[in-house]
C-alpha positions as CSV (number, residue, x, y, z in Angstrom):
1,M,-8.0,12.6,-4.8
2,N,-5.7,10.4,-2.7
3,K,-2.2,11.5,-3.4
4,H,0.1,9.0,-1.7
5,T,-1.4,5.6,-2.4
6,H,1.6,3.3,-3.1
7,F,3.9,2.0,-0.3
8,I,7.2,1.3,-2.1
9,T,10.5,0.8,-0.4
10,G,9.2,2.1,2.9
11,K,7.7,5.3,1.6
12,W,4.3,6.4,0.6
13,L,4.3,7.7,-3.0
14,A,1.9,9.2,-5.4
15,G,1.1,7.1,-8.4
16,E,2.6,8.2,-11.7
17,G,0.2,6.3,-14.0
18,H,-3.3,6.8,-15.2
19,D,-6.3,7.9,-13.1
20,I,-8.3,5.2,-11.4
21,Q,-11.5,5.5,-9.4
22,S,-14.1,3.5,-7.5
23,V,-17.8,4.2,-8.0
24,D,-20.6,3.4,-5.6
25,P,-22.8,1.3,-7.9
26,A,-26.0,2.2,-6.0
27,K,-25.5,6.0,-5.9
28,K,-23.3,6.3,-9.0
29,E,-20.9,8.5,-7.0
30,I,-17.1,8.4,-7.0
31,I,-16.0,7.3,-3.6
32,W,-12.3,7.0,-4.2
33,Q,-9.8,8.1,-6.8
34,A,-6.1,8.1,-7.3
35,K,-3.4,7.5,-9.9
36,S,-2.2,4.0,-10.7
37,A,1.5,3.1,-10.4
38,S,3.7,3.6,-13.4
39,Q,5.6,0.6,-14.8
40,E,8.8,2.0,-13.1
41,Q,7.0,2.1,-9.8
42,V,5.7,-1.5,-10.2
43,D,9.2,-2.6,-11.1
44,A,10.6,-0.9,-7.9
45,A,7.9,-2.4,-5.7
46,V,8.6,-5.9,-7.1
47,K,12.3,-5.5,-6.6
48,A,11.8,-4.3,-3.0
49,A,9.4,-7.2,-2.3
50,R,11.9,-9.7,-3.6
51,L,14.7,-8.2,-1.5
52,A,12.5,-8.1,1.6
53,F,11.3,-11.7,1.1
54,V,14.4,-13.3,2.5
55,A,14.3,-11.4,5.8
56,W,10.5,-11.7,6.2
57,S,10.5,-15.4,5.4
58,S,13.0,-16.1,8.2
59,L,10.9,-14.5,10.9
60,T,10.0,-16.8,13.7
61,L,6.5,-17.5,14.9
62,T,7.0,-15.1,17.8
63,N,7.9,-12.3,15.3
64,D,4.8,-13.1,13.2
65,W,2.6,-13.0,16.4
66,F,4.1,-9.7,17.4
67,M,3.5,-8.2,14.0
68,S,-0.1,-9.4,13.8
69,K,-0.9,-8.1,17.3
70,N,0.5,-4.7,16.4
71,L,-0.9,-4.4,12.9
72,P,-4.0,-2.4,14.1
73,N,-1.6,0.3,15.3
74,Y,0.1,0.5,11.9
75,S,-3.1,0.2,9.9
76,G,-4.6,3.1,11.8
77,K,-1.6,5.2,10.9
78,I,-1.8,4.0,7.3
79,N,-5.5,4.8,7.0
80,K,-5.0,8.3,8.4
81,H,-2.2,8.9,6.0
82,L,-4.4,8.0,3.0
83,L,-7.3,10.2,3.9
């Protein structure tokens, strides 16, 4: 089971809600499972997103370009963390 599946306030956290899973419809095999976020975790994520919105919305096009060019580096780290 994936343990740390929620990125909230700059940290990877384990869900504190109910179990969720994804099933391959052809093979009927579970391919992914984790815990959903609790209401408190959702509230914290929404609060963090609202606080971050002002800073992120003021980024220039150059910052956006830099972030998009470097996203593959970050996503690789994210994917390795989730496995």
